[in-house]
ROTI-709586 format. One line per 10 residues: number of its first residue (from 1); for each residue x, y, z of N, C-alpha, C, CB. Coordinates in nm, 2 decimals. Glycine has a CB too. Layout:
NUM) X,Y,Z,X,Y,Z,X,Y,Z,X,Y,Z | ...
// end
This chain:
1) 0.08,-0.12,0.00,0.00,0.00,0.00,0.09,0.12,0.00,-0.10,0.00,0.12 | 0.06,0.22,-0.09,0.14,0.34,-0.09,0.14,0.41,0.05,0.09,0.44,-0.20 | 0.26,0.46,0.09,0.27,0.52,0.22,0.20,0.66,0.23,0.41,0.54,0.26 | 0.16,0.72,0.12,0.10,0.85,0.13,-0.05,0.85,0.15,0.13,0.93,0.00 | -0.11,0.73,0.15,-0.25,0.71,0.18,-0.28,0.72,0.32,-0.30,0.58,0.12 | -0.39,0.79,0.36,-0.43,0.81,0.50,-0.49,0.67,0.54,-0.54,0.92,0.51 | -0.47,0.64,0.67,-0.53,0.52,0.73,-0.68,0.52,0.71,-0.49,0.50,0.88 | -0.73,0.40,0.69,-0.88,0.38,0.67,-0.92,0.29,0.79,-0.91,0.31,0.54 | -1.03,0.33,0.86,-1.09,0.26,0.96,-1.23,0.22,0.93,-1.08,0.34,1.10 | -1.26,0.09,0.93,-1.39,0.04,0.90,-1.47,0.02,1.03,-1.38,-0.10,0.82
11) -1.59,0.08,1.03,-1.68,0.07,1.14,-1.79,-0.02,1.10,-1.74,0.21,1.17 | -1.83,-0.11,1.19,-1.94,-0.21,1.17,-2.04,-0.19,1.27,-1.88,-0.35,1.17 | -2.17,-0.20,1.23,-2.28,-0.20,1.32,-2.35,-0.34,1.31,-2.38,-0.08,1.29 | -2.32,-0.43,1.40,-2.36,-0.57,1.38,-2.51,-0.59,1.38,-2.31,-0.65,1.49 | -2.59,-0.51,1.45,-2.73,-0.54,1.46,-2.83,-0.43,1.45,-2.75,-0.61,1.59 | -2.79,-0.30,1.46,-2.89,-0.20,1.46,-2.98,-0.20,1.58,-2.97,-0.20,1.33 | -3.08,-0.13,1.58,-3.17,-0.12,1.70,-3.31,-0.19,1.68,-3.19,0.02,1.75 | -3.34,-0.21,1.56,-3.48,-0.26,1.54,-3.50,-0.39,1.47,-3.55,-0.16,1.45 | -3.41,-0.43,1.39,-3.42,-0.56,1.31,-3.40,-0.68,1.41,-3.32,-0.57,1.20 | -3.50,-0.77,1.41,-3.50,-0.88,1.50,-3.46,-1.01,1.42,-3.63,-0.90,1.57
21) -3.44,-1.12,1.50,-3.41,-1.24,1.44,-3.52,-1.30,1.35,-3.37,-1.35,1.54 | -3.64,-1.25,1.37,-3.75,-1.29,1.29,-3.75,-1.22,1.15,-3.89,-1.26,1.35 | -3.67,-1.11,1.15,-3.66,-1.03,1.02,-3.54,-1.09,0.94,-3.63,-0.89,1.05 | -3.44,-1.13,1.01,-3.32,-1.19,0.95,-3.25,-1.28,1.05,-3.22,-1.08,0.90 | -3.24,-1.41,1.02,-3.19,-1.51,1.12,-3.05,-1.49,1.17,-3.20,-1.65,1.06 | -2.97,-1.41,1.10,-2.83,-1.39,1.15,-2.81,-1.26,1.22,-2.74,-1.40,1.03 | -2.91,-1.19,1.25,-2.89,-1.06,1.32,-2.85,-1.10,1.47,-3.02,-0.98,1.32 | -2.74,-1.06,1.52,-2.70,-1.10,1.66,-2.77,-1.01,1.76,-2.54,-1.08,1.68 | -2.83,-1.07,1.86,-2.91,-0.99,1.95,-2.86,-1.01,2.10,-3.05,-1.03,1.94 | -2.81,-1.13,2.13,-2.76,-1.15,2.27,-2.62,-1.09,2.28,-2.75,-1.31,2.30
31) -2.58,-1.06,2.40,-2.44,-1.00,2.42,-2.33,-1.09,2.37,-2.42,-0.98,2.57 | -2.35,-1.23,2.38,-2.25,-1.32,2.33,-2.24,-1.32,2.18,-2.27,-1.46,2.38 | -2.36,-1.31,2.12,-2.36,-1.31,1.97,-2.31,-1.18,1.91,-2.51,-1.34,1.92 | -2.34,-1.07,1.98,-2.30,-0.94,1.93,-2.14,-0.94,1.94,-2.36,-0.83,2.02 | -2.09,-0.98,2.05,-1.94,-0.98,2.07,-1.88,-1.08,1.97,-1.91,-1.03,2.22 | -1.93,-1.19,1.95,-1.88,-1.29,1.85,-1.87,-1.23,1.71,-1.95,-1.42,1.85 | -1.98,-1.15,1.67,-1.99,-1.09,1.54,-1.88,-0.98,1.53,-2.13,-1.03,1.52 | -1.87,-0.90,1.64,-1.76,-0.80,1.64,-1.63,-0.86,1.62,-1.77,-0.71,1.76 | -1.60,-0.97,1.69,-1.47,-1.04,1.68,-1.45,-1.08,1.54,-1.47,-1.16,1.77 | -1.55,-1.14,1.47,-1.53,-1.18,1.33,-1.50,-1.06,1.24,-1.66,-1.26,1.29
41) -1.57,-0.95,1.27,-1.55,-0.83,1.19,-1.41,-0.78,1.21,-1.65,-0.72,1.23 | -1.36,-0.78,1.33,-1.22,-0.73,1.36,-1.12,-0.82,1.28,-1.19,-0.73,1.51 | -1.14,-0.95,1.29,-1.05,-1.04,1.22,-1.06,-1.01,1.07,-1.09,-1.19,1.24 | -1.17,-0.96,1.01,-1.18,-0.93,0.87,-1.13,-0.79,0.84,-1.33,-0.94,0.83 | -1.09,-0.71,0.94,-1.03,-0.58,0.92,-1.10,-0.46,0.98,-1.02,-0.56,0.77 | -1.21,-0.48,1.05,-1.28,-0.37,1.11,-1.20,-0.32,1.23,-1.42,-0.41,1.15 | -1.22,-0.19,1.26,-1.15,-0.13,1.37,-1.25,-0.08,1.48,-1.07,-0.01,1.33 | -1.37,-0.04,1.44,-1.47,0.03,1.53,-1.60,-0.05,1.52,-1.49,0.18,1.49 | -1.66,-0.07,1.64,-1.79,-0.14,1.64,-1.89,-0.05,1.70,-1.78,-0.27,1.73 | -2.00,-0.02,1.63,-2.11,0.06,1.67,-2.21,-0.03,1.73,-2.17,0.15,1.55
51) -2.24,-0.02,1.86,-2.31,-0.12,1.94,-2.45,-0.07,1.98,-2.23,-0.16,2.06 | -2.55,-0.15,1.95,-2.68,-0.14,2.00,-2.71,-0.26,2.09,-2.79,-0.13,1.89 | -2.76,-0.23,2.21,-2.79,-0.34,2.31,-2.93,-0.38,2.29,-2.76,-0.30,2.45 | -2.96,-0.51,2.32,-3.09,-0.57,2.31,-3.13,-0.63,2.44,-3.10,-0.67,2.19 | -3.26,-0.62,2.47,-3.32,-0.69,2.59,-3.34,-0.83,2.56,-3.45,-0.62,2.64 | -3.39,-0.91,2.65,-3.41,-1.05,2.63,-3.52,-1.07,2.52,-3.46,-1.12,2.76 | -3.61,-0.98,2.50,-3.72,-1.00,2.40,-3.67,-0.93,2.27,-3.85,-0.93,2.44 | -3.54,-0.90,2.26,-3.48,-0.84,2.14,-3.51,-0.70,2.11,-3.52,-0.92,2.02 | -3.59,-0.63,2.20,-3.62,-0.49,2.19,-3.49,-0.41,2.23,-3.74,-0.45,2.27 | -3.48,-0.29,2.18,-3.36,-0.21,2.21,-3.36,-0.17,2.36,-3.36,-0.08,2.13
61) -3.25,-0.16,2.42,-3.24,-0.13,2.56,-3.11,-0.04,2.59,-3.23,-0.25,2.65 | -3.12,0.04,2.69,-3.00,0.12,2.73,-2.96,0.07,2.87,-3.03,0.27,2.73 | -3.00,-0.04,2.91,-2.96,-0.09,3.05,-2.81,-0.11,3.05,-3.04,-0.22,3.08 | -2.75,-0.04,3.15,-2.61,-0.05,3.17,-2.56,-0.19,3.18,-2.56,0.04,3.28 | -2.63,-0.27,3.25,-2.59,-0.41,3.27,-2.58,-0.49,3.14,-2.69,-0.49,3.37 | -2.67,-0.46,3.05,-2.66,-0.53,2.92,-2.54,-0.48,2.84,-2.79,-0.51,2.84 | -2.52,-0.35,2.83,-2.41,-0.29,2.76,-2.28,-0.34,2.83,-2.42,-0.14,2.77 | -2.28,-0.35,2.96,-2.15,-0.40,3.02,-2.12,-0.54,2.98,-2.17,-0.39,3.18 | -2.22,-0.63,2.97,-2.19,-0.76,2.93,-2.14,-0.77,2.79,-2.32,-0.85,2.94 | -2.20,-0.68,2.70,-2.15,-0.68,2.56,-2.00,-0.63,2.56,-2.24,-0.59,2.47
71) -1.98,-0.52,2.63,-1.84,-0.46,2.63,-1.74,-0.55,2.69,-1.84,-0.33,2.71 | -1.77,-0.62,2.80,-1.68,-0.71,2.86,-1.65,-0.83,2.77,-1.73,-0.76,3.00 | -1.75,-0.88,2.71,-1.73,-1.00,2.63,-1.65,-0.96,2.50,-1.86,-1.06,2.59 | -1.68,-0.85,2.45,-1.61,-0.80,2.33,-1.46,-0.78,2.36,-1.67,-0.68,2.27 | -1.44,-0.71,2.47,-1.30,-0.68,2.50,-1.22,-0.81,2.54,-1.29,-0.58,2.62 | -1.29,-0.91,2.59,-1.23,-1.04,2.61,-1.19,-1.11,2.48,-1.32,-1.13,2.69 | -1.27,-1.09,2.38,-1.24,-1.15,2.25,-1.15,-1.08,2.16,-1.38,-1.17,2.19 | -1.15,-0.95,2.16,-1.08,-0.88,2.05,-1.05,-0.73,2.09,-1.15,-0.88,1.92 | -0.96,-0.67,2.02,-0.93,-0.53,2.04,-1.00,-0.44,1.94,-0.77,-0.51,2.03 | -1.10,-0.38,1.98,-1.17,-0.29,1.89,-1.21,-0.16,1.96,-1.30,-0.36,1.83
81) -1.23,-0.05,1.89,-1.28,0.07,1.95,-1.43,0.05,1.96,-1.25,0.20,1.87 | -1.49,0.06,2.08,-1.63,0.04,2.10,-1.71,0.17,2.10,-1.66,-0.04,2.22 | -1.81,0.18,2.01,-1.89,0.30,2.00,-2.03,0.26,2.04,-1.89,0.36,1.86 | -2.07,0.31,2.16,-2.20,0.27,2.22,-2.31,0.37,2.17,-2.20,0.27,2.37 | -2.42,0.31,2.12,-2.53,0.39,2.07,-2.60,0.46,2.19,-2.63,0.31,2.00 | -2.63,0.59,2.17,-2.70,0.67,2.27,-2.84,0.71,2.20,-2.63,0.79,2.32 | -2.89,0.63,2.11,-3.01,0.67,2.04,-3.13,0.69,2.13,-3.04,0.56,1.94 | -3.21,0.79,2.10,-3.32,0.83,2.19,-3.45,0.78,2.14,-3.32,0.98,2.20 | -3.46,0.71,2.03,-3.59,0.66,1.98,-3.65,0.56,2.08,-3.57,0.59,1.84 | -3.76,0.60,2.14,-3.82,0.51,2.24,-3.76,0.53,2.38,-3.80,0.37,2.20
91) -3.67,0.62,2.40,-3.61,0.65,2.53,-3.60,0.80,2.56,-3.47,0.59,2.54 | -3.60,0.83,2.69,-3.57,0.97,2.73,-3.42,0.99,2.71,-3.62,0.99,2.88 | -3.39,1.12,2.70,-3.24,1.15,2.70,-3.17,1.10,2.82,-3.22,1.30,2.69 | -3.23,1.10,2.94,-3.17,1.05,3.06,-3.14,0.90,3.05,-3.25,1.08,3.18 | -3.23,0.83,2.99,-3.21,0.68,2.97,-3.10,0.66,2.87,-3.34,0.62,2.93 | -3.10,0.74,2.76,-3.01,0.72,2.65,-2.87,0.73,2.69,-3.04,0.81,2.54 | -2.84,0.83,2.78,-2.70,0.85,2.82,-2.65,0.76,2.93,-2.68,0.99,2.86 | -2.73,0.66,2.97,-2.69,0.57,3.08,-2.56,0.50,3.05,-2.80,0.47,3.11 | -2.54,0.45,2.92,-2.42,0.37,2.89,-2.29,0.45,2.91,-2.42,0.32,2.75 | -2.30,0.58,2.93,-2.17,0.66,2.96,-2.11,0.62,3.09,-2.21,0.81,2.97
101) -2.18,0.55,3.17,-2.13,0.50,3.30,-2.02,0.40,3.28,-2.24,0.43,3.39 | -2.01,0.34,3.16,-1.91,0.24,3.12,-1.78,0.31,3.07,-1.96,0.14,3.02 | -1.78,0.44,3.05,-1.66,0.51,3.00,-1.62,0.46,2.87,-1.55,0.51,3.10 | -1.71,0.46,2.77,-1.67,0.40,2.63,-1.57,0.50,2.56,-1.79,0.38,2.55 | -1.50,0.44,2.47,-1.41,0.53,2.39,-1.49,0.62,2.30,-1.32,0.44,2.30 | -1.60,0.57,2.24,-1.68,0.65,2.15,-1.83,0.62,2.18,-1.65,0.61,2.00 | -1.91,0.72,2.14,-2.06,0.70,2.14,-2.12,0.77,2.02,-2.12,0.76,2.28 | -2.24,0.73,1.99,-2.31,0.81,1.89,-2.40,0.91,1.95,-2.40,0.71,1.80 | -2.39,1.03,1.91,-2.46,1.14,1.97,-2.58,1.19,1.88,-2.37,1.26,1.99 | -2.70,1.17,1.93,-2.82,1.22,1.85,-2.82,1.37,1.83,-2.95,1.17,1.92
111) -2.85,1.41,1.71,-2.85,1.55,1.68,-2.99,1.61,1.66,-2.77,1.58,1.55 | -3.09,1.52,1.66,-3.23,1.56,1.65,-3.32,1.47,1.74,-3.28,1.54,1.50 | -3.39,1.54,1.83,-3.49,1.48,1.92,-3.63,1.52,1.88,-3.45,1.51,2.07 | -3.72,1.43,1.88,-3.86,1.47,1.84,-3.93,1.51,1.97,-3.93,1.35,1.78 | -4.01,1.62,1.95,-4.09,1.67,2.06,-4.17,1.78,2.01,-4.00,1.71,2.17 | -4.27,1.82,2.09,-4.36,1.93,2.05,-4.30,2.06,2.05,-4.48,1.93,2.15 | -4.19,2.08,2.13,-4.12,2.21,2.14,-3.98,2.20,2.08,-4.12,2.25,2.29 | -3.96,2.25,1.96,-3.83,2.24,1.90,-3.72,2.30,1.98,-3.83,2.31,1.76 | -3.75,2.41,2.05,-3.65,2.47,2.14,-3.61,2.38,2.25,-3.70,2.60,2.19 | -3.70,2.31,2.31,-3.67,2.22,2.42,-3.60,2.10,2.37,-3.80,2.18,2.49
121) -3.63,2.05,2.25,-3.56,1.94,2.19,-3.42,1.97,2.17,-3.63,1.89,2.06 | -3.39,2.09,2.12,-3.25,2.13,2.09,-3.18,2.15,2.22,-3.25,2.26,2.01 | -3.25,2.20,2.33,-3.18,2.21,2.46,-3.14,2.07,2.51,-3.27,2.28,2.56 | -3.22,1.97,2.49,-3.19,1.84,2.53,-3.07,1.78,2.45,-3.31,1.75,2.52 | -3.06,1.81,2.33,-2.94,1.77,2.25,-2.82,1.83,2.31,-2.96,1.81,2.10 | -2.82,1.96,2.34,-2.71,2.02,2.40,-2.68,1.96,2.54,-2.73,2.18,2.42 | -2.78,1.93,2.61,-2.75,1.86,2.75,-2.69,1.73,2.73,-2.89,1.85,2.82 | -2.73,1.65,2.63,-2.67,1.52,2.61,-2.53,1.54,2.57,-2.75,1.44,2.50 | -2.50,1.64,2.48,-2.36,1.66,2.43,-2.27,1.70,2.55,-2.36,1.77,2.33 | -2.33,1.78,2.64,-2.25,1.82,2.76,-2.21,1.70,2.85,-2.33,1.92,2.85
131) -2.30,1.60,2.86,-2.27,1.48,2.94,-2.17,1.39,2.86,-2.40,1.40,2.96 | -2.18,1.39,2.73,-2.08,1.31,2.66,-1.94,1.38,2.67,-2.12,1.30,2.51 | -1.94,1.51,2.66,-1.82,1.59,2.67,-1.75,1.56,2.81,-1.84,1.74,2.65 | -1.83,1.56,2.91,-1.78,1.54,3.05,-1.72,1.40,3.07,-1.89,1.56,3.15 | -1.78,1.30,2.99,-1.73,1.16,3.00,-1.60,1.14,2.93,-1.84,1.07,2.95 | -1.56,1.23,2.84,-1.44,1.22,2.75,-1.46,1.12,2.64,-1.32,1.18,2.84 | -1.58,1.07,2.62,-1.60,0.98,2.50,-1.60,1.07,2.38,-1.73,0.90,2.51 | -1.55,1.01,2.26,-1.56,1.08,2.14,-1.69,1.06,2.07,-1.44,1.03,2.04 | -1.77,1.16,2.04,-1.90,1.14,1.98,-1.89,1.13,1.83,-2.00,1.25,2.02 | -1.96,1.03,1.77,-1.99,1.04,1.63,-2.12,1.11,1.61,-1.99,0.89,1.57
141) -2.12,1.21,1.53,-2.24,1.29,1.50,-2.30,1.25,1.36,-2.22,1.44,1.51 | -2.41,1.17,1.37,-2.47,1.13,1.24,-2.55,1.24,1.18,-2.55,1.00,1.26 | -2.52,1.26,1.05,-2.58,1.37,0.97,-2.67,1.32,0.86,-2.47,1.46,0.91 | -2.80,1.34,0.88,-2.90,1.30,0.78,-2.93,1.41,0.68,-3.02,1.24,0.84 | -2.92,1.53,0.73,-2.96,1.65,0.64,-2.88,1.77,0.69,-3.11,1.67,0.65 | -2.90,1.88,0.62,-2.82,2.00,0.65,-2.86,2.06,0.79,-2.85,2.11,0.54 | -2.98,2.04,0.83,-3.02,2.09,0.96,-2.94,2.02,1.07,-3.17,2.07,0.99 | -2.92,1.89,1.06,-2.84,1.82,1.16,-2.70,1.86,1.15,-2.86,1.67,1.14 | -2.65,1.89,1.03,-2.51,1.94,1.02,-2.50,2.07,1.10,-2.47,1.96,0.88 | -2.60,2.16,1.08,-2.59,2.29,1.15,-2.59,2.27,1.30,-2.71,2.38,1.11
151) -2.67,2.17,1.35,-2.67,2.14,1.50,-2.54,2.09,1.54,-2.78,2.03,1.53 | -2.47,2.01,1.46,-2.34,1.96,1.50,-2.24,2.08,1.51,-2.29,1.86,1.39 | -2.25,2.17,1.41,-2.16,2.28,1.42,-2.19,2.37,1.53,-2.17,2.36,1.28 | -2.31,2.38,1.57,-2.35,2.46,1.69,-2.28,2.40,1.82,-2.50,2.47,1.71 | -2.29,2.27,1.83,-2.23,2.20,1.94,-2.08,2.23,1.95,-2.26,2.05,1.94 | -2.01,2.22,1.83,-1.87,2.25,1.82,-1.84,2.39,1.87,-1.82,2.22,1.68 | -1.91,2.48,1.81,-1.89,2.62,1.84,-1.92,2.65,1.99,-1.98,2.71,1.75 | -2.01,2.58,2.05,-2.04,2.60,2.19,-1.94,2.53,2.28,-2.18,2.54,2.22 | -1.84,2.46,2.22,-1.74,2.39,2.30,-1.78,2.26,2.37,-1.69,2.48,2.41 | -1.90,2.21,2.31,-1.95,2.08,2.37,-1.90,1.96,2.30,-2.10,2.08,2.36
161) -1.82,1.98,2.19,-1.76,1.86,2.12,-1.61,1.91,2.10,-1.83,1.83,1.99 | -1.52,1.82,2.15,-1.38,1.85,2.13,-1.33,1.78,2.01,-1.30,1.82,2.26 | -1.22,1.83,1.95,-1.16,1.76,1.83,-1.09,1.64,1.88,-1.06,1.86,1.76 | -1.07,1.54,1.80,-1.11,1.54,1.66,-1.26,1.52,1.64,-1.03,1.43,1.58 | -1.32,1.59,1.54,-1.46,1.58,1.52,-1.49,1.46,1.43,-1.51,1.71,1.45 | -1.59,1.38,1.46,-1.63,1.26,1.39,-1.77,1.28,1.34,-1.61,1.14,1.48 | -1.79,1.28,1.21,-1.92,1.29,1.15,-1.95,1.16,1.08,-1.92,1.41,1.05 | -2.08,1.12,1.09,-2.13,1.01,1.01,-2.23,1.06,0.91,-2.19,0.90,1.10 | -2.19,1.06,0.78,-2.28,1.12,0.68,-2.36,1.00,0.63,-2.20,1.18,0.57 | -2.49,1.01,0.66,-2.58,0.91,0.61,-2.63,0.95,0.47,-2.71,0.89,0.71
171) -2.58,0.88,0.37,-2.60,0.93,0.23,-2.73,0.88,0.17,-2.48,0.89,0.15 | -2.79,0.78,0.22,-2.91,0.72,0.16,-2.99,0.66,0.27,-2.87,0.61,0.06 | -3.12,0.66,0.26,-3.22,0.61,0.35,-3.32,0.53,0.28,-3.28,0.72,0.44 | -3.39,0.44,0.35,-3.50,0.36,0.29,-3.61,0.46,0.25,-3.55,0.25,0.38 | -3.64,0.47,0.13,-3.75,0.56,0.08,-3.83,0.48,-0.02,-3.69,0.69,0.02 | -3.95,0.53,-0.05,-4.03,0.47,-0.16,-3.96,0.47,-0.29,-4.17,0.54,-0.18 | -3.98,0.37,-0.37,-3.90,0.35,-0.50,-3.93,0.46,-0.60,-3.93,0.22,-0.56 | -4.05,0.53,-0.58,-4.09,0.63,-0.68,-4.03,0.77,-0.65,-4.23,0.64,-0.70 | -3.95,0.78,-0.55,-3.89,0.91,-0.51,-3.74,0.91,-0.53,-3.92,0.94,-0.36 | -3.69,1.03,-0.55,-3.54,1.04,-0.57,-3.47,1.01,-0.45,-3.51,1.19,-0.61
181) -3.34,0.96,-0.46,-3.26,0.92,-0.34,-3.26,1.03,-0.24,-3.12,0.89,-0.38 | -3.29,1.00,-0.11,-3.30,1.09,0.00,-3.16,1.15,0.02,-3.35,1.03,0.12 | -3.16,1.29,0.04,-3.04,1.36,0.08,-2.93,1.36,-0.03,-2.99,1.30,0.21 | -2.96,1.31,-0.15,-2.85,1.29,-0.24,-2.79,1.43,-0.28,-2.90,1.22,-0.37 | -2.88,1.54,-0.27,-2.83,1.67,-0.31,-2.75,1.73,-0.20,-2.95,1.76,-0.34 | -2.78,1.69,-0.08,-2.72,1.77,0.04,-2.57,1.78,0.03,-2.76,1.70,0.17 | -2.50,1.67,0.00,-2.36,1.66,0.00,-2.29,1.71,-0.12,-2.31,1.52,0.03 | -2.37,1.76,-0.22,-2.31,1.83,-0.33,-2.32,1.98,-0.32,-2.38,1.78,-0.46 | -2.40,2.02,-0.22,-2.42,2.17,-0.20,-2.34,2.21,-0.07,-2.57,2.20,-0.18 | -2.26,2.32,-0.08,-2.20,2.37,0.04,-2.30,2.43,0.14,-2.09,2.48,0.01
191) -2.29,2.39,0.27,-2.38,2.44,0.36,-2.35,2.59,0.39,-2.38,2.36,0.50 | -2.44,2.67,0.45,-2.42,2.81,0.46,-2.29,2.84,0.53,-2.53,2.87,0.54 | -2.25,2.76,0.63,-2.13,2.79,0.71,-2.00,2.77,0.62,-2.12,2.71,0.84 | -2.01,2.67,0.53,-1.90,2.64,0.44,-1.89,2.76,0.35,-1.92,2.51,0.36 | -2.00,2.81,0.30,-1.99,2.93,0.20,-1.93,3.05,0.27,-2.13,2.96,0.15 | -1.96,3.06,0.40,-1.90,3.18,0.47,-1.76,3.15,0.53,-2.00,3.22,0.58 | -1.71,3.03,0.51,-1.58,3.00,0.56,-1.58,2.96,0.71,-1.49,3.11,0.53 | -1.69,2.94,0.77,-1.70,2.92,0.91,-1.70,2.77,0.96,-1.81,2.98,0.96 | -1.70,2.68,0.86,-1.71,2.54,0.91,-1.58,2.49,0.96,-1.76,2.45,0.79 | -1.58,2.42,1.07,-1.45,2.36,1.12,-1.41,2.24,1.04,-1.47,2.31,1.27
201) -1.28,2.21,1.04,-1.23,2.10,0.97,-1.25,1.97,1.05,-1.08,2.12,0.94 | -1.29,1.87,0.98,-1.32,1.74,1.04,-1.19,1.65,1.04,-1.43,1.67,0.97 | -1.17,1.59,1.15,-1.06,1.50,1.17,-1.10,1.36,1.13,-1.00,1.50,1.31 | -1.23,1.33,1.14,-1.28,1.20,1.10,-1.41,1.21,1.03,-1.29,1.10,1.22 | -1.44,1.13,0.93,-1.57,1.14,0.86,-1.60,1.00,0.81,-1.57,1.24,0.75 | -1.73,0.96,0.82,-1.76,0.83,0.77,-1.88,0.84,0.68,-1.80,0.74,0.89 | -1.89,0.74,0.59,-2.01,0.73,0.50,-2.08,0.61,0.53,-1.96,0.74,0.35 | -2.21,0.62,0.54,-2.29,0.49,0.56,-2.42,0.50,0.48,-2.32,0.48,0.71 | -2.47,0.38,0.46,-2.60,0.36,0.39,-2.69,0.29,0.48,-2.59,0.29,0.26 | -2.82,0.32,0.47,-2.92,0.26,0.56,-3.03,0.20,0.48,-2.98,0.37,0.66
211) -2.99,0.13,0.37,-3.09,0.06,0.29,-3.14,-0.06,0.36,-3.03,0.03,0.15 | -3.27,-0.10,0.34,-3.32,-0.23,0.39,-3.42,-0.28,0.28,-3.39,-0.21,0.52 | -3.39,-0.39,0.21,-3.27,-0.47,0.24,-3.15,-0.41,0.18,-3.29,-0.61,0.19 | -3.04,-0.45,0.24,-2.91,-0.39,0.19,-2.88,-0.43,0.05,-2.80,-0.44,0.28 | -2.82,-0.34,-0.03,-2.78,-0.38,-0.17,-2.68,-0.50,-0.17,-2.73,-0.26,-0.24 | -2.61,-0.52,-0.05,-2.52,-0.63,-0.05,-2.59,-0.76,-0.01,-2.41,-0.60,0.05 | -2.70,-0.75,0.07,-2.77,-0.87,0.11,-2.68,-0.97,0.18,-2.84,-0.93,-0.01 | -2.69,-1.09,0.14,-2.60,-1.19,0.20,-2.47,-1.20,0.13,-2.67,-1.33,0.20 | -2.44,-1.10,0.05,-2.31,-1.10,-0.02,-2.20,-1.03,0.07,-2.32,-1.03,-0.15 | -2.25,-0.98,0.18,-2.15,-0.91,0.27,-2.04,-1.01,0.31,-2.22,-0.86,0.40
221) -1.92,-0.97,0.31,-1.81,-1.06,0.33,-1.75,-1.06,0.47,-1.70,-1.03,0.23 | -1.82,-1.00,0.57,-1.77,-1.00,0.70,-1.86,-1.06,0.80,-1.74,-0.85,0.74 | -1.80,-1.10,0.91,-1.88,-1.14,1.03,-1.99,-1.25,0.99,-1.94,-1.03,1.10 | -2.11,-1.22,1.04,-2.22,-1.31,1.02,-2.30,-1.28,0.90,-2.31,-1.31,1.14 | -2.24,-1.20,0.81,-2.31,-1.16,0.68,-2.45,-1.11,0.71,-2.32,-1.29,0.59 | -2.46,-1.01,0.80,-2.58,-0.95,0.83,-2.62,-0.86,0.72,-2.58,-0.88,0.97 | -2.75,-0.83,0.70,-2.79,-0.75,0.58,-2.78,-0.60,0.60,-2.93,-0.78,0.54 | -2.66,-0.55,0.64,-2.65,-0.41,0.66,-2.53,-0.36,0.58,-2.63,-0.38,0.81 | -2.53,-0.23,0.55,-2.42,-0.18,0.47,-2.31,-0.14,0.56,-2.47,-0.06,0.39 | -2.18,-0.14,0.51,-2.07,-0.10,0.59,-2.06,0.05,0.61,-1.94,-0.16,0.54
231) -2.00,0.09,0.71,-1.97,0.24,0.73,-1.82,0.25,0.74,-2.04,0.30,0.86 | -1.76,0.33,0.66,-1.62,0.34,0.65,-1.57,0.48,0.70,-1.57,0.32,0.51 | -1.48,0.48,0.80,-1.43,0.60,0.85,-1.30,0.63,0.80,-1.43,0.59,1.00 | -1.28,0.76,0.77,-1.15,0.81,0.71,-1.08,0.89,0.82,-1.16,0.88,0.58 | -0.97,0.85,0.87,-0.89,0.93,0.97,-0.80,1.02,0.89,-0.82,0.83,1.07 | -0.83,1.15,0.90,-0.75,1.24,0.82,-0.64,1.31,0.90,-0.83,1.35,0.76 | -0.62,1.27,1.03,-0.52,1.34,1.11,-0.38,1.31,1.06,-0.53,1.29,1.26
// end
C-alpha cells in the first residue's frame, strides 16, 4: 500500500436497534452473539464497532448491565474501539446516556430529538452533548440532512464537542421507490457555514448507507453476513 494514503478505519454495526431475528436469522441480539460478530469483523479488518444493546425480547435497551456484558465479552475476545449507541428513539435523553457509566471510547450522539417544542428538543441535544463531553468519550455525530449538520456545528462552536470531530454522513435512507434518493443533493451543496468559511475542519468522517434490504444482502463478506451496509471511517489526522 502506498505510504502517502491516509489510514482507513472500517466501522461495523452488527445489529442496529430494530431488526430482529424474525426479520433476518443472522442478526446478533444476545451479548455473546454481538461480541462474537464484532470479533469476526475485527478479524476481517474492522476497527470500530457501533453497538446497540438488546433486551431478552430483542427490543432495544439502554440498560447499563446489558451494555456492560457486551463490552466485557467483546474486550475479552478482541481489540476494537467500541462506540455505544445513545439513540433516543423510544427512550428519554436521561435513559439514552446511561451507557456513559461504562466510560466508552466512543458514542453516537443524536442531533435531532422529536418533541412538541423544537427549542426544548434542541436544549436536550445540548444537554446530552455536555454529558458526553464530560465523559471524555468521542461522539460520532450522524448527519442525515443540513439541519443536523448545523446542529453539529453549533455544538462544536459551543465547546460541547472537542476535536477530533467525527461525522457520520448518512447518504441514503430507505425511501419509496418512486422518489429520488433521499439527501443525495445535500452533500453536493456547500452548507451556509461552508460558504461563509466558518465550518470547522473534520478529523474523522464516515459514510454509511441505511438501505433495507441492503444492496449487499447476504453477499457481505464480514462477520455473520448480516444485511447491513458497511460504514467506513477516514482518519485524516
